[in-house]
All heavy atoms as an XYZ file, in Angstrom:
786
protein
N     -84.011    201.636   -116.088
C     -84.595    200.387   -116.508
C     -84.344    199.313   -115.454
O     -83.416    198.530   -115.568
C     -83.971    199.921   -117.821
C     -84.344    200.672   -119.041
S     -86.025    200.363   -119.405
C     -86.331    201.799   -120.342
N     -85.131    199.330   -114.421
C     -84.954    198.342   -113.380
C     -85.822    197.122   -113.581
O     -85.493    196.040   -113.115
C     -85.218    198.969   -112.021
C     -84.190    200.023   -111.659
C     -84.425    200.598   -110.286
O     -85.252    200.048   -109.536
O     -83.774    201.589   -109.956
N     -86.929    197.272   -114.268
C     -87.813    196.127   -114.485
C     -88.201    196.045   -115.952
O     -88.076    197.004   -116.717
C     -89.102    196.251   -113.653
O     -89.806    197.418   -114.073
C     -88.799    196.335   -112.165
N     -88.660    194.886   -116.315
C     -89.088    194.659   -117.703
C     -90.391    195.410   -117.976
O     -90.672    195.790   -119.116
C     -89.252    193.141   -117.947
C     -89.755    192.856   -119.338
C     -87.943    192.423   -117.695
N     -91.157    195.673   -116.941
C     -92.436    196.366   -117.110
C     -92.242    197.791   -117.623
O     -93.137    198.347   -118.250
C     -93.211    196.393   -115.797
C     -93.627    194.999   -115.344
C     -94.205    194.999   -113.939
O     -94.111    195.991   -113.224
N     -94.791    193.872   -113.544
N     -91.094    198.373   -117.385
C     -90.815    199.726   -117.871
C     -90.434    199.723   -119.343
O     -90.402    200.779   -119.980
C     -89.682    200.348   -117.063
C     -90.015    200.565   -115.606
C     -88.837    201.087   -114.834
O     -87.809    201.405   -115.452
O     -88.940    201.184   -113.607
N     -90.145    198.554   -119.882
C     -89.691    198.461   -121.260
C     -90.804    198.785   -122.260
O     -90.560    199.473   -123.259
C     -89.140    197.053   -121.510
C     -88.279    196.861   -122.729
C     -87.041    197.746   -122.652
C     -87.856    195.405   -122.852
N     -92.001    198.332   -122.000
C     -93.111    198.561   -122.939
C     -93.473    200.045   -123.031
O     -93.606    200.579   -124.143
C     -94.322    197.688   -122.562
C     -93.946    196.217   -122.773
C     -95.548    198.051   -123.397
C     -94.976    195.236   -122.309
N     -93.618    200.774   -121.913
C     -93.888    202.211   -122.047
C     -92.760    202.960   -122.761
O     -93.019    203.894   -123.529
C     -94.025    202.694   -120.605
C     -94.380    201.499   -119.819
C     -93.748    200.343   -120.521
N     -91.523    202.539   -122.544
C     -90.398    203.176   -123.228
C     -90.510    202.958   -124.733
O     -90.313    203.890   -125.524
C     -89.073    202.615   -122.713
C     -87.843    203.144   -123.441
C     -87.609    204.609   -123.094
C     -86.634    202.310   -123.125
N     -90.822    201.736   -125.120
C     -90.960    201.446   -126.551
C     -92.098    202.268   -127.159
O     -91.958    202.799   -128.276
C     -91.199    199.958   -126.753
N     -93.213    202.409   -126.462
C     -94.338    203.207   -126.965
C     -93.933    204.672   -127.114
O     -94.272    205.332   -128.105
C     -95.539    203.089   -126.030
C     -96.254    201.764   -126.148
C     -97.465    201.735   -125.235
C     -98.176    200.404   -125.318
N     -99.353    200.332   -124.432
N     -93.194    205.185   -126.136
C     -92.751    206.570   -126.194
C     -91.793    206.800   -127.357
O     -91.868    207.812   -128.057
C     -92.070    206.934   -124.874
C     -91.652    208.384   -124.783
C     -90.990    208.684   -123.453
O     -91.357    208.061   -122.444
O     -90.101    209.555   -123.444
N     -90.887    205.847   -127.577
C     -89.942    205.975   -128.681
C     -90.662    205.948   -130.024
O     -90.306    206.703   -130.945
C     -88.891    204.854   -128.626
C     -87.872    204.957   -127.499
C     -86.978    203.726   -127.498
C     -87.044    206.212   -127.633
N     -91.666    205.111   -130.153
C     -92.407    205.035   -131.421
C     -93.270    206.286   -131.636
O     -93.531    206.669   -132.774
C     -93.274    203.776   -131.447
C     -92.481    202.515   -131.630
S     -91.550    202.633   -133.163
C     -90.503    201.261   -133.047
N     -93.718    206.902   -130.548
C     -94.529    208.112   -130.676
C     -93.691    209.268   -131.210
O     -94.227    210.188   -131.840
C     -95.138    208.479   -129.324
N     -92.372    209.226   -131.009
C     -91.504    210.300   -131.482
C     -91.135    210.139   -132.953
O     -90.421    210.972   -133.505
C     -90.224    210.344   -130.642
C     -90.471    210.753   -129.208
C     -89.182    210.724   -128.406
O     -88.114    210.418   -128.910
N     -89.300    211.052   -127.118
N     -91.552    209.075   -133.580
C     -91.281    208.794   -134.999
C     -89.773    208.807   -135.292
O     -89.267    209.642   -136.052
C     -91.965    209.815   -135.904
C     -93.454    209.917   -135.737
C     -94.119    208.783   -136.429
C     -95.633    208.980   -136.261
N     -96.406    207.922   -136.728
N     -89.002    207.880   -134.698
C     -87.570    207.859   -134.951
C     -87.262    207.363   -136.363
O     -88.085    206.705   -137.008
C     -87.040    206.877   -133.910
C     -88.186    205.979   -133.627
C     -89.411    206.824   -133.789
N     -86.097    207.685   -136.843
C     -85.704    207.228   -138.171
C     -85.385    205.730   -138.122
O     -85.266    205.127   -137.062
C     -84.471    208.006   -138.645
O     -83.362    207.688   -137.833
N     -85.251    205.140   -139.304
C     -84.976    203.696   -139.379
C     -83.657    203.338   -138.688
O     -83.551    202.304   -138.054
C     -84.903    203.253   -140.830
C     -86.231    203.005   -141.430
C     -86.049    202.353   -142.769
N     -87.319    201.804   -143.155
C     -87.512    201.041   -144.180
N     -86.497    200.739   -144.967
N     -88.698    200.581   -144.462
N     -82.667    204.195   -138.853
C     -81.361    203.912   -138.253
C     -81.462    203.860   -136.736
O     -80.868    203.007   -136.087
C     -80.340    204.958   -138.678
C     -79.945    204.854   -140.132
C     -78.912    205.881   -140.491
C     -78.566    205.766   -141.972
N     -77.576    206.763   -142.373
N     -82.221    204.798   -136.157
C     -82.378    204.795   -134.706
C     -83.140    203.561   -134.227
O     -82.800    202.975   -133.193
C     -83.078    206.058   -134.238
C     -82.216    207.313   -134.148
C     -83.046    208.509   -133.704
C     -81.074    207.103   -133.187
N     -84.159    203.155   -134.989
C     -84.914    201.955   -134.612
C     -83.994    200.737   -134.645
O     -84.004    199.909   -133.736
C     -86.136    201.753   -135.541
C     -86.786    200.404   -135.294
C     -87.140    202.873   -135.339
N     -83.181    200.647   -135.680
C     -82.235    199.525   -135.774
C     -81.247    199.561   -134.604
O     -80.905    198.522   -134.048
C     -81.474    199.577   -137.095
C     -82.305    199.164   -138.265
C     -81.496    199.185   -139.529
N     -82.337    198.903   -140.687
C     -81.955    199.032   -141.937
N     -80.740    199.485   -142.207
N     -82.770    198.734   -142.912
N     -80.784    200.740   -134.258
C     -79.855    200.878   -133.146
C     -80.506    200.458   -131.827
O     -79.898    199.754   -131.018
C     -79.362    202.324   -133.061
C     -78.260    202.591   -132.057
C     -76.996    201.823   -132.427
C     -77.967    204.071   -131.993
N     -81.771    200.870   -131.605
C     -82.493    200.472   -130.399
C     -82.680    198.961   -130.342
O     -82.500    198.331   -129.300
C     -83.863    201.156   -130.324
C     -83.807    202.646   -130.127
C     -84.785    203.460   -130.684
C     -82.814    203.250   -129.386
C     -84.765    204.836   -130.507
C     -82.773    204.626   -129.209
C     -83.752    205.409   -129.772
O     -83.729    206.751   -129.600
N     -83.044    198.379   -131.475
C     -83.259    196.927   -131.523
C     -81.937    196.195   -131.270
O     -81.891    195.222   -130.512
C     -83.884    196.508   -132.866
C     -83.874    194.999   -133.033
C     -85.301    197.046   -132.967
N     -80.870    196.671   -131.891
C     -79.563    196.045   -131.679
C     -79.152    196.133   -130.202
O     -78.683    195.150   -129.615
C     -78.511    196.711   -132.563
C     -77.083    196.180   -132.402
C     -77.001    194.735   -132.849
C     -76.108    197.043   -133.175
N     -79.339    197.295   -129.601
C     -79.011    197.455   -128.183
C     -79.839    196.538   -127.300
O     -79.320    195.937   -126.354
N     -81.108    196.416   -127.610
C     -81.982    195.532   -126.831
C     -81.577    194.073   -126.954
O     -81.567    193.333   -125.965
N     -81.234    193.675   -128.182
C     -80.818    192.283   -128.400
C     -79.506    192.000   -127.662
O     -79.352    190.950   -127.028
C     -80.689    191.986   -129.912
C     -79.995    190.664   -130.162
C     -82.067    191.991   -130.562
N     -78.573    192.932   -127.742
C     -77.307    192.737   -127.042
C     -77.503    192.688   -125.527
O     -76.862    191.894   -124.834
C     -76.309    193.830   -127.413
C     -75.757    193.760   -128.839
C     -74.844    194.949   -129.098
C     -75.017    192.464   -129.074
N     -78.381    193.528   -124.996
C     -78.663    193.517   -123.560
C     -79.306    192.195   -123.146
O     -78.950    191.607   -122.116
C     -79.572    194.685   -123.197
N     -80.223    191.712   -123.959
C     -80.868    190.426   -123.670
C     -79.848    189.288   -123.729
O     -79.833    188.401   -122.872
C     -82.000    190.177   -124.665
C     -82.824    188.914   -124.450
C     -83.540    188.985   -123.109
C     -83.805    188.719   -125.578
N     -78.986    189.336   -124.729
C     -77.944    188.316   -124.871
C     -77.006    188.335   -123.658
O     -76.646    187.287   -123.121
C     -77.165    188.565   -126.167
C     -76.172    187.504   -126.505
C     -76.579    186.216   -126.813
C     -74.820    187.791   -126.516
C     -75.663    185.232   -127.116
C     -73.889    186.818   -126.818
C     -74.315    185.533   -127.117
N     -76.637    189.518   -123.201
C     -75.783    189.633   -122.020
C     -76.466    189.095   -120.770
O     -75.828    188.438   -119.939
N     -77.756    189.366   -120.638
C     -78.492    188.861   -119.476
C     -78.560    187.338   -119.499
O     -78.387    186.675   -118.467
C     -79.897    189.450   -119.451
N     -78.795    186.761   -120.665
C     -78.850    185.298   -120.783
C     -77.487    184.690   -120.466
O     -77.389    183.677   -119.756
C     -79.338    184.881   -122.196
C     -79.153    183.397   -122.429
C     -80.797    185.267   -122.371
N     -76.416    185.301   -120.979
C     -75.073    184.787   -120.670
C     -74.762    184.881   -119.181
O     -74.160    183.965   -118.606
C     -74.022    185.540   -121.477
C     -73.914    185.166   -122.951
C     -72.867    186.036   -123.634
C     -73.568    183.717   -123.109
N     -75.142    185.968   -118.553
C     -74.931    186.105   -117.112
C     -75.700    185.058   -116.324
O     -75.186    184.486   -115.352
N     -76.924    184.777   -116.745
C     -77.726    183.753   -116.084
C     -77.093    182.374   -116.256
O     -77.002    181.596   -115.305
C     -79.143    183.763   -116.654
C     -80.111    182.753   -116.050
C     -80.341    183.064   -114.581
C     -81.422    182.761   -116.815
N     -76.634    182.085   -117.464
C     -75.987    180.787   -117.718
C     -74.714    180.651   -116.889
O     -74.420    179.590   -116.353
C     -75.662    180.636   -119.204
C     -76.873    180.469   -120.093
S     -77.804    178.986   -119.715
C     -76.631    177.745   -120.204
N     -73.941    181.713   -116.793
C     -72.711    181.682   -115.996
C     -73.028    181.432   -114.530
O     -72.351    180.658   -113.850
C     -71.955    182.992   -116.154
C     -70.641    183.022   -115.422
C     -69.911    184.339   -115.606
O     -70.373    185.191   -116.385
O     -68.868    184.512   -114.953
N     -74.081    182.071   -114.035
C     -74.480    181.894   -112.640
C     -74.940    180.469   -112.385
O     -74.599    179.876   -111.358
C     -75.613    182.868   -112.276
O     -75.166    184.198   -112.529
C     -76.019    182.734   -110.828
N     -75.691    179.907   -113.302
C     -76.197    178.552   -113.122
C     -75.099    177.505   -113.234
O     -75.123    176.488   -112.543
C     -77.297    178.253   -114.141
C     -78.600    179.032   -113.967
C     -79.557    178.725   -115.096
C     -79.234    178.688   -112.628
N     -74.134    177.734   -114.096
C     -73.090    176.730   -114.348
C     -71.860    176.902   -113.472
O     -70.969    176.049   -113.501
C     -72.672    176.778   -115.815
S     -74.010    176.342   -116.932
N     -71.765    177.961   -112.702
C     -70.545    178.204   -111.921
C     -70.256    177.127   -110.880
O     -69.090    176.810   -110.663
C     -70.591    179.579   -111.273
O     -71.614    179.655   -110.318
N     -71.242    176.514   -110.213
C     -70.882    175.451   -109.257
C     -70.193    174.267   -109.929
O     -69.294    173.661   -109.363
C     -72.218    175.028   -108.658
C     -73.127    176.161   -108.892
C     -72.657    176.823   -110.148
N     -70.600    173.946   -111.154
C     -70.018    172.804   -111.842
C     -68.588    173.103   -112.271
O     -67.717    172.248   -112.164
C     -70.860    172.418   -113.046
C     -72.281    172.091   -112.682
C     -73.319    172.893   -113.105
C     -72.565    170.993   -111.887
C     -74.621    172.593   -112.767
C     -73.862    170.693   -111.536
C     -74.908    171.494   -111.975
N     -68.336    174.317   -112.739
C     -66.980    174.651   -113.165
C     -66.048    174.764   -111.969
O     -64.878    174.414   -112.064
C     -66.960    175.960   -113.978
O     -67.518    177.009   -113.191
C     -67.741    175.821   -115.261
N     -66.557    175.251   -110.833
C     -65.730    175.344   -109.633
C     -65.341    173.946   -109.157
O     -64.200    173.715   -108.748
C     -66.471    176.096   -108.531
N     -66.268    173.010   -109.214
C     -65.960    171.638   -108.805
C     -64.937    171.022   -109.756
O     -64.035    170.299   -109.329
C     -67.233    170.800   -108.776
N     -65.046    171.326   -111.032
C     -64.081    170.814   -112.012
C     -62.693    171.370   -111.762
O     -61.696    170.638   -111.836
N     -62.619    172.654   -111.458
C     -61.318    173.262   -111.158
C     -60.704    172.650   -109.904
O     -59.501    172.416   -109.837
C     -61.465    174.769   -110.968
C     -61.588    175.520   -112.257
C     -61.490    177.016   -112.005
N     -62.508    177.648   -112.818
C     -63.450    178.457   -112.387
N     -63.493    178.803   -111.127
N     -64.336    178.971   -113.210
N     -61.558    172.368   -108.911
C     -61.070    171.767   -107.673
C     -60.512    170.375   -107.947
O     -59.440    170.016   -107.449
C     -62.193    171.693   -106.642
C     -61.837    171.115   -105.275
C     -60.764    171.971   -104.611
C     -63.065    171.035   -104.396
N     -61.208    169.594   -108.775
C     -60.717    168.261   -109.130
C     -59.397    168.350   -109.885
O     -58.479    167.567   -109.646
C     -61.753    167.526   -109.988
C     -62.783    166.811   -109.142
C     -63.690    165.953   -110.012
N     -65.013    166.574   -109.947
C     -65.714    166.993   -110.971
N     -65.279    166.841   -112.193
N     -66.894    167.554   -110.803
N     -59.296    169.300   -110.792
C     -58.048    169.472   -111.549
C     -56.900    169.856   -110.616
O     -55.789    169.352   -110.756
C     -58.225    170.543   -112.630
C     -59.121    170.130   -113.766
C     -59.406    171.272   -114.726
O     -58.865    172.377   -114.517
O     -60.170    171.049   -115.677
N     -57.164    170.734   -109.673
C     -56.130    171.167   -108.736
C     -55.684    169.996   -107.865
O     -54.487    169.803   -107.629
C     -56.662    172.299   -107.863
C     -55.608    172.893   -106.953
C     -56.115    174.068   -106.162
N     -56.498    175.147   -107.059
C     -57.450    176.023   -106.812
N     -58.126    175.962   -105.690
N     -57.734    176.970   -107.676
N     -56.639    169.190   -107.385
C     -56.292    168.030   -106.568
C     -55.461    167.029   -107.372
O     -54.513    166.443   -106.847
C     -57.557    167.363   -106.037
C     -58.256    168.160   -104.954
C     -59.588    167.560   -104.554
O     -60.034    166.588   -105.207
O     -60.178    168.044   -103.582
N     -55.819    166.831   -108.633
C     -55.056    165.908   -109.479
C     -53.634    166.420   -109.684
O     -52.671    165.643   -109.654
C     -55.758    165.724   -110.818
N     -53.491    167.726   -109.881
C     -52.156    168.305   -110.070
C     -51.316    168.155   -108.805
O     -50.124    167.833   -108.873
C     -52.275    169.772   -110.467
N     -51.921    168.366   -107.640
C     -51.197    168.224   -106.378
C     -50.767    166.770   -106.183
O     -49.636    166.493   -105.778
C     -52.063    168.715   -105.194
C     -51.480    168.294   -103.862
C     -52.222    170.223   -105.258
N     -51.665    165.837   -106.477
C     -51.319    164.419   -106.340
C     -50.187    164.038   -107.289
O     -49.281    163.284   -106.922
C     -52.553    163.560   -106.614
N     -50.227    164.573   -108.497
C     -49.173    164.286   -109.468
C     -47.820    164.841   -108.991
O     -46.787    164.170   -109.104
C     -49.539    164.896   -110.816
C     -48.585    164.534   -111.928
C     -49.031    165.104   -113.265
O     -50.230    165.363   -113.439
O     -48.152    165.283   -114.122
N     -47.822    166.042   -108.435
C     -46.590    166.625   -107.910
C     -46.041    165.808   -106.736
O     -44.831    165.593   -106.636
C     -46.820    168.067   -107.471
C     -46.954    169.094   -108.593
C     -47.346    170.448   -108.016
C     -45.652    169.209   -109.349
N     -46.922    165.351   -105.865
C     -46.469    164.540   -104.731
C     -45.878    163.225   -105.215
O     -44.856    162.770   -104.697
C     -47.626    164.275   -103.773
C     -48.026    165.492   -102.969
C     -49.225    165.234   -102.083
O     -49.935    164.243   -102.251
N     -49.471    166.135   -101.144
N     -46.502    162.617   -106.207
C     -45.975    161.367   -106.749
C     -44.605    161.598   -107.385
O     -43.689    160.774   -107.220
C     -46.952    160.790   -107.774
N     -44.443    162.713   -108.078
C     -43.155    163.022   -108.699
C     -42.081    163.234   -107.626
O     -40.946    162.781   -107.782
C     -43.279    164.257   -109.585
N     -42.429    163.913   -106.545
C     -41.472    164.128   -105.459
C     -41.062    162.794   -104.819
O     -39.893    162.586   -104.487
C     -42.071    165.041   -104.398
C     -42.148    166.473   -104.825
C     -42.757    167.337   -103.759
N     -42.905    168.703   -104.221
C     -43.691    169.591   -103.654
N     -44.406    169.259   -102.602
N     -43.781    170.815   -104.136
N     -42.045    161.898   -104.630
C     -41.736    160.595   -104.053
C     -40.811    159.801   -104.969
O     -39.863    159.157   -104.490
C     -43.024    159.818   -103.790
C     -43.842    160.377   -102.645
C     -45.174    159.677   -102.475
O     -45.414    158.664   -103.179
O     -45.974    160.125   -101.650
N     -41.071    159.832   -106.266
C     -40.205    159.126   -107.214
C     -38.790    159.697   -107.175
O     -37.808    158.954   -107.217
C     -40.771    159.221   -108.639
C     -41.982    158.336   -108.874
C     -42.317    158.258   -110.347
N     -42.590    159.548   -110.947
C     -43.795    160.067   -111.127
N     -44.858    159.389   -110.743
N     -43.953    161.241   -111.688
N     -38.699    161.020   -107.084
C     -37.390    161.662   -107.038
C     -36.645    161.271   -105.769
O     -35.439    161.000   -105.795
C     -37.567    163.179   -107.110
C     -36.289    163.945   -107.287
C     -36.574    165.428   -107.450
C     -35.290    166.211   -107.642
N     -35.549    167.655   -107.788
N     -37.352    161.217   -104.648
C     -36.725    160.830   -103.385
C     -36.260    159.368   -103.450
O     -35.167    159.040   -102.964
C     -37.701    161.024   -102.228
N     -37.064    158.501   -104.043
C     -36.674    157.094   -104.179
C     -35.436    156.954   -105.059
O     -34.537    156.165   -104.759
C     -37.829    156.270   -104.759
C     -38.992    155.985   -103.802
C     -40.124    155.291   -104.547
C     -38.526    155.148   -102.638
N     -35.380    157.714   -106.138
C     -34.208    157.675   -107.009
C     -32.967    158.156   -106.267
O     -31.887    157.583   -106.398
C     -34.427    158.546   -108.250
C     -35.366    157.945   -109.249
C     -35.498    158.839   -110.462
N     -36.611    158.415   -111.287
C     -37.344    159.202   -112.029
N     -37.087    160.495   -112.061
N     -38.330    158.727   -112.750
N     -33.130    159.210   -105.481
C     -32.000    159.744   -104.720
C     -31.511    158.710   -103.714
O     -30.298    158.511   -103.556
C     -32.395    161.032   -104.014
N     -32.427    158.021   -103.029
C     -32.039    156.987   -102.068
C     -31.317    155.838   -102.781
O     -30.313    155.322   -102.288
C     -33.268    156.442   -101.351
C     -33.822    157.370   -100.327
C     -34.954    156.720    -99.563
N     -35.818    157.745    -99.022
C     -37.129    157.628    -98.906
N     -37.733    156.530    -99.291
N     -37.835    158.612    -98.399
N     -31.864    155.437   -103.928
C     -31.252    154.336   -104.674
C     -29.841    154.718   -105.128
O     -28.910    153.908   -105.026
C     -32.121    153.972   -105.873
N     -29.665    155.940   -105.605
C     -28.336    156.380   -106.023
C     -27.373    156.454   -104.838
O     -26.192    156.104   -104.958
C     -28.422    157.739   -106.719
C     -29.013    157.742   -108.123
C     -29.169    159.170   -108.625
C     -28.135    156.943   -109.064
N     -27.858    156.894   -103.691
C     -27.019    156.975   -102.503
C     -26.573    155.584   -102.058
O     -25.401    155.361   -101.750
C     -27.781    157.685   -101.379
C     -27.025    157.931   -100.089
C     -25.832    158.844   -100.346
C     -27.939    158.526    -99.043
N     -27.503    154.638   -102.058
C     -27.156    153.265   -101.681
C     -26.166    152.663   -102.671
O     -25.222    151.970   -102.281
C     -28.423    152.412   -101.602
C     -29.310    152.751   -100.430
C     -30.615    151.966   -100.448
O     -30.749    151.044   -101.283
O     -31.478    152.272    -99.627
N     -26.394    152.925   -103.934
C     -25.506    152.398   -104.965
C     -24.097    152.980   -104.819
O     -23.103    152.264   -104.936
C     -26.067    152.731   -106.350
C     -25.562    151.878   -107.458
C     -26.322    152.196   -108.732
C     -26.142    151.107   -109.739
N     -26.856    151.396   -110.980
N     -24.022    154.276   -104.537
C     -22.704    154.902   -104.375
C     -22.004    154.366   -103.134
O     -20.795    154.165   -103.130
C     -22.826    156.417   -104.314
O     -23.522    156.811   -103.154
N     -22.761    154.083   -102.060
C     -22.164    153.501   -100.853
C     -21.621    152.105   -101.147
O     -20.534    151.738   -100.689
C     -23.188    153.436    -99.728
C     -23.460    154.764    -99.074
C     -24.451    154.620    -97.939
C     -24.762    155.963    -97.303
N     -25.738    155.819    -96.215
N     -22.365    151.340   -101.917
C     -21.904    150.001   -102.278
C     -20.637    150.078   -103.120
O     -19.697    149.303   -102.922
C     -22.997    149.239   -103.035
C     -24.167    148.813   -102.170
C     -25.272    148.176   -102.987
O     -25.218    148.178   -104.211
N     -26.273    147.645   -102.310
N     -20.599    151.006   -104.068
C     -19.411    151.158   -104.907
C     -18.206    151.579   -104.079
O     -17.096    151.087   -104.291
C     -19.677    152.168   -106.021
C     -20.565    151.693   -107.175
C     -20.838    152.844   -108.130
C     -19.909    150.539   -107.911
N     -18.405    152.470   -103.134
C     -17.315    152.908   -102.263
C     -16.805    151.744   -101.420
O     -15.587    151.584   -101.218
C     -17.766    154.048   -101.362
C     -17.952    155.360   -102.090
C     -18.515    156.453   -101.183
O     -18.629    156.208    -99.954
O     -18.829    157.523   -101.696
N     -17.708    150.902   -100.940
C     -17.306    149.752   -100.124
C     -16.494    148.773   -100.964
O     -15.466    148.251   -100.520
C     -18.530    149.074    -99.536
N     -16.959    148.514   -102.196
C     -16.245    147.589   -103.074
C     -14.887    148.156   -103.452
O     -13.872    147.442   -103.436
C     -17.097    147.292   -104.340
C     -16.274    146.560   -105.372
C     -18.334    146.503   -103.952
N     -14.815    149.429   -103.745
C     -13.551    150.052   -104.118
C     -12.588    150.083   -102.932
O     -11.376    149.935   -103.098
C     -13.784    151.464   -104.660
C     -14.431    151.472   -106.019
C     -14.784    152.879   -106.498
O     -14.655    153.827   -105.740
N     -15.229    152.975   -107.730
N     -13.103    150.234   -101.726
C     -12.267    150.221   -100.529
C     -11.623    148.847   -100.325
O     -10.459    148.732    -99.958
N     -12.369    147.795   -100.570
C     -11.834    146.430   -100.440
C     -10.766    146.185   -101.495
O      -9.737    145.570   -101.217
C     -12.953    145.403   -100.582
S     -14.101    145.418    -99.207
N     -11.017    146.633   -102.704
C     -10.048    146.437   -103.778
C      -8.748    147.180   -103.479
O      -7.658    146.676   -103.730
C     -10.614    146.917   -105.109
C     -11.665    146.002   -105.659
C     -12.131    146.505   -106.996
N     -13.240    145.687   -107.473
C     -13.999    146.005   -108.482
N     -13.796    147.134   -109.129
N     -14.971    145.205   -108.855
N      -8.863    148.366   -102.917
C      -7.671    149.156   -102.606
C      -6.841    148.448   -101.544
O      -5.612    148.399   -101.629
C      -8.063    150.550   -102.164
N      -7.480    147.902   -100.530
C      -6.743    147.185    -99.482
C      -6.090    145.929   -100.054
O      -4.954    145.598    -99.706
C      -7.688    146.830    -98.343
N      -6.792    145.246   -100.928
C      -6.238    144.046   -101.550
C      -5.036    144.395   -102.407
O      -4.026    143.692   -102.387
C      -7.308    143.355   -102.417
O      -8.449    143.108   -101.623
C      -6.800    142.058   -102.978
N      -5.107    145.448   -103.152
C      -3.996    145.873   -104.006
C      -2.777    146.229   -103.161
O      -1.653    145.915   -103.533
C      -4.377    147.061   -104.879
C      -5.353    146.635   -105.974
O      -5.442    145.457   -106.313
N      -6.079    147.618   -106.517
N      -2.997    146.841   -102.027
C      -1.869    147.213   -101.183
C      -1.169    145.965   -100.622
O       0.040    145.922   -100.521
C      -2.349    148.094   -100.034
C      -2.592    149.515   -100.453
C      -2.812    150.416    -99.248
N      -3.720    151.484    -99.656
C      -4.801    151.829    -99.023
N      -5.142    151.235    -97.903
N      -5.552    152.778    -99.486
N      -1.964    144.963   -100.261
C      -1.354    143.757    -99.704
C      -0.474    143.065   -100.752
O       0.590    142.568   -100.434
C      -2.436    142.806    -99.220
C      -3.190    143.230    -97.959
C      -4.307    142.248    -97.667
C      -2.257    143.303    -96.764
N      -0.919    143.050   -101.963
C      -0.141    142.388   -103.011
C       1.051    143.239   -103.437
O       2.045    142.698   -103.868
C      -1.011    142.093   -104.233
C      -2.037    141.032   -103.945
N      -1.699    139.713   -103.821
C      -3.377    141.095   -103.756
C      -2.778    138.999   -103.575
N      -3.822    139.812   -103.535
N       0.912    144.525   -103.335
C       1.980    145.400   -103.802
C       3.162    145.428   -102.840
O       4.270    145.697   -103.231
C       1.455    146.808   -104.013
N       2.965    145.131   -101.589
C       4.056    145.259   -100.645
C       4.902    144.031   -100.500
O       4.929    143.062   -101.031
C       3.554    145.639    -99.276
O       2.544    144.805    -98.822
């Protein structure tokens, strides 16, 4: 079954053999399912550029979000490092002051 033109002679041949009702129903069901599959394949082919662009946008958004999170983490680390340096400097002054008074 490469072309639709072969479908009509096949149907005529099947009807000439006088198939039972069950076989006719089975043939019709198979034909409907094949047609449904062809329509779905066509829709998938037509819509694939749009879904690919959507996936690309989602991926870019995720990458940007990860970069922003990394930058925030780096800023927090710098702020904590500066804060700890300030605390060490203040504690160093207090220690020297305590020693002067203690002696």
